[in-house]
N, C-alpha and C positions, 0 to 999 in steps of 0.2 A: 747345140749344147745339150749335155745331160744334166738335168736339174732335179735334185731331191727336194720335196716339199714336206715339211713336218706338219701333218694334218691331225694332230692329237685332238683339237677342238671338235672334230667330227665324232669322237668317241667319248669325250668326258665333259662336254658342255651342252647347254641348250639355249643360251642367250645370244647376244649380238655377234660375238666372235665365231660361234658355231655357224650362225646363218651366213656370215661373210665367207667362211672357209668352204661351206657346202656349195654355195652359189658360185663362188670363184672356181672351184674344182669342176662343177658341172659344166660351166661355160667354157672352161679351158679344154675339157675333154670333147666338147662338141665342135671345137674349132680344129681345122686342119693346120697342123703345126710342123715345122721342121725341127723342133726341139723334142727331146725325149724326156718324159716326166716320170718320176718314181715317187710314190707316196710312202712316207715313213709314218707309222701310226701304232696304236695299241692293239688293234685287231683288224683283220682283213674284211673288206666288204665285197663279196663276190659279184654284186650288181655293177661294180665299176670296172669298165674295160680299160684297165691300166695296171702296170706292175705295182704291187704293193708289198712292202716288207713290214711284218708285224713284229714289234718290239714291246711285249707286254709290260705294263706298268704294275709291278707286283707291290701290293700295299703291305709293306713291312715296317716295323718300328725303327729300322736302322738307316732310314733315308734313302731307300732304293730309288725313289723318284729323282733325287739329285744325281745319283750314279748314272741313271739312264740318260738324264738331260745333258750332263757334262762329259760323259765318257762313252756310253753305248751308242747314242745317236751319232756323235762325231766319228766313232770307229766304223760304223756301218757306212757312213757317207764316204769315208776313205776307201773302204773295201769295194764300194760300188764305182769308184773312180769318177765321181761326179765333177762337173765343172762349177756348179753353184749349189747352194743350199738356201731355200727360202723358208723363213719362219713367219707364218701369218698371224701368230698370236702374241706379238709384241715383245717376246722375251727370248732372244737368241738370234741366230744360232751361235754355238760355243765351240771352242777348241778345234778349230779347223786350220789346216796348213794354208799358207799364203796363196797357193795355187788355186784353192777353192774359193770362189767368190761368195760373199755373204750378203743376203738380201733380208731386210727386216721390215715388217709392216708395223706402223704406229697408228693405232686407232684413236688414241687421245692421250693427253698427259695428266689425266686426273690424279694418279697417284703422287705426282709431283706438285701440281698446282692446287689440288684440293685434297691434301693428304688426310685431312680430318674425316673424310667420307670413306676411308678405306681401312681395312684391318691393319694392325701394326706390322705384321710380317710382310704384307704386300707393300706397304710404304717403304719398309727397310730394304727389301729386295730390289725395288726400283731404284732407290737412292744409291745402293751399292753397285748395281750392275748396269743400269741403263746408259750412263755416260760412256762406259767402256764398250757396250754393245754398239752404240751409234758411232763411236769413233772408229771401230773396226769394220763397220758395215761398208760395203761397196755401193750399195743402192738402198735407199730408205724410201718406202712407199707411205704416202699419207692419203687419208680418205676425204680431206676437205682443205680448202684454203686456210680456214681458221686453224686447223691442226698444224698445217705447214708453218703458219706465222708463229705459233707457239714453239714449234721445234726450232725454228731459226733464232728465236729470241732466247730460249733457254739453253739450246745446244747449237751454237753457231757453226760447229764443225759439220753440221748437216746441210749447210746452205748450197754447196756445190753438187750434192748427190741425192737430193730429194725429188721425187716424182709425185705430183698431186693428181689423183684420179678419183673422181666421185664414184661411189658404189652404184650398183644397178638396182632396178626394181624387178621383183619376181612376177612373171606372167601369171602365177597362181592367184595373185591378189586382183580380184575383179569384183564388180558389184554383183550382188545376188539377192534374190527375193526370198531365199530360204530363211525360216525363223524357228526351226526345230530346237536348236540349242537355247535360244532366248526363252522359248516357252518352258523348257526344262528347268530354267533358272528363275522362272516366275517374273520375267521381265516383259511387260506389256505396254508400259507407258513410254513416252519419249525419254531419252537418256543421253547423258554424256558418258564418254568412255576414256579411261587411261589404260595403256598397255605397256608393261615393263616390269622390271624387278622392283620390289618394294624396298627401297634403300634411301638414305638421306639425300643423296645428290638429285634424286628425282623430285624432291621438294613437295611431297604429297601432303605434308601437314598444311602448307599454304593452300593446296587444293581443298582440303577439308574445311578450312576457315572460309574460303571463297564460296564453297557450296552452301555453307550455313547462311551467309549473307544473301546468296542467290535465292535460297528457298523462302526467305522472308518476303520476296517479291513474286515468286513463282505461283502461278494459278493453274498450271497444267499437270502437276504431279510429276515433274521431271526427276528421273532417277540418276544415280551415279554408279557406273560399273568400274570397278578397279580390278584389272585383269593382270595377274602375274604372280610369281612365286615370292615367298618371303625371303628377303635378303639380309645383309648384315646391318647392325645398328638400327633396327626397325622397331624397337620396343616402344619408343615414345609415340610413333605413328599409331600403333595398335591401341595404346592407352587412350589417345585422343579420339580414335575411331569409336571405341566403346562408350565414350562420354558424349558423343556427338548427338545433338538434339534431334537430328533427322537420320539417326542410325538405321531406322527401318527402311529408308529409301536408298540406302547404299548397299550395293551387292558386291561382295568380295568373292571372286571366283577361284582364286588360287591359280596355279599354272593351267593353261588351256591349250589343248592340242592345236597345232597350227591349222588343221582342217576347219576349225570353227571360226577362225579370226575374220575371214571375209564377211561372214554373216554378222559378227559383232560390229565390225567397222561400218558396214553398208547401211545399217538401220539407225546409227547413232546421229544425234544432232551435230556432234563434232568430237574428234579426238582432242582431249586436253592433255598436253604434254608439258608439264611445268618445270622441266629439268633446269637445274642451275648451270649445267655445262654438258655439251655433247660433242664427241668427236665427229659424229655424223647424225644419228637419230633415225634409225631404220623405221620405227613405228610411224613416224611422220610420212615417210614415203609409202609405206604399206597402206595407210589410211587414204592417202590421196589416190593411190592406184585403185581403190575401191569407190572412188567418187565421193569421198568424205571430207568435209571441211576440217580444218585444224586450227586450234588455238594454242599458241606456244609463246614463250618469252623471246624477246629480241636479244639473243645472246649466242655466243659461240658459233657453231656451224648451222644452227637452226634457221638462220636467215638465208643461208645458201640452199638448204633443202626445201624450206617453205616458199622461197622466192616471193613473188607478188601475190601469192594466193593464200598464204596463211594469215590468220588474224593474230597480230602480235600485241604484246603488252610488255612493260618494263618488268624485269625478272621478279622482283620482290613486291611489286605493287598489287596488293590483294584487290583493291577496289577497281583497278584497271582490268584485272582478270574477271571480276564480277560483271563489269560492263560488257565485256566481250561475250560472256556466257548469256547475258540478257539479249544481246544482239542476235546471237545464233538461235536462241529459243524463240525469238519473235519472228525470225525469218525476214523476208523482204527481198527487194530486187538485188542488192549487193550480195547478200548471202547466197541467193540462187545463182547469180552470175559466177561467183567464185566456185561454187560447187560444180557448175557445168564445165569449168576450166581446169579443175585440179587433175583430172585423169590425163589430159593432154600434157600438162606440165610434168607429171610423173613419168610419162613415156620418154622424156628426155634423158632419163637415168637408165642406162643399159648395161647389162653384164657382158654382152657381146663387145660393146665398146671398151669396157673395162679390161677384158683379157687382151684385146687388140693393143691397147696402150701399154699393158703389162709387157707384152712380147716386144713392143717397140723399145721399151726401157731396157730390156735384156740386151738388145743390140749394143747398147752403150758399154756393156761389160766386156765385150770382146777385146 
């Protein structure tokens, strides 16, 4: 089969969908395949040994992005005479003839299930288009059993055509003794860490409240690192942060280059990932790959990714989170046993397995 993949997230994103697309493409190109792949994107990357077609996204006030999405990309796909088009970013593909199979990746249903955590235009677009996208799709990929359950409940039309494949771990994430970046940020004490976009769904205001309670018990000067770029609807978080009684112990790094993350994970007491809902939760897997314990709520896909090794608590139970923070700060046999096992658990998530199962799913489209 000749398959076009719309890899725009490689060029215009830095968060989870970018990571997914990058790792998926790298693993796909490393595999011997009988299929031909062509990447459709905003700009060509000469380091990738695959055919790429650049369709620039010109930022004009006349809605060129929509013209590109609904007309130019489908036109190029027809011109290439592809057998299928894969959209890994949740939104499309569009306007294809019946002979071209449509493959759509669903990372989560937060714009539908938790619309209050998204910008209005994002909510609106999902509500207008997603049902039609899924109805027309020949294959729907899901990254967790929880996302699949949501899909089948909200969009029953997907039941017979959904393939659930867990995402993989990056070999890049390994334990390290390096502490250069930490020193540059003035971090010398034990610390907890959060990694992700600062937005309401990540529930960081609960983390600030829990940290305040924890610090009233803490005798070790434990710091809190919040790593990630500012997202939407985050004003109340920053207001709470500036009023926090232990503000001097909270380090806000902003966006951090990936190369520093193994260091930040490796030396932390634990990653605290208090998200209200996740389609998968890549930071949990990244931290575990570095041999780092994880504290997260028992919800959505986090139970699948954390398995028996994460330290769970009920989603909005602040004091339960505080107790887990105390437990990790004190250490002990259970904490060390789990830390010793998290890397082995993380190794069960493989991008090689992901692309193998992806290509097996393609066979069902013939």
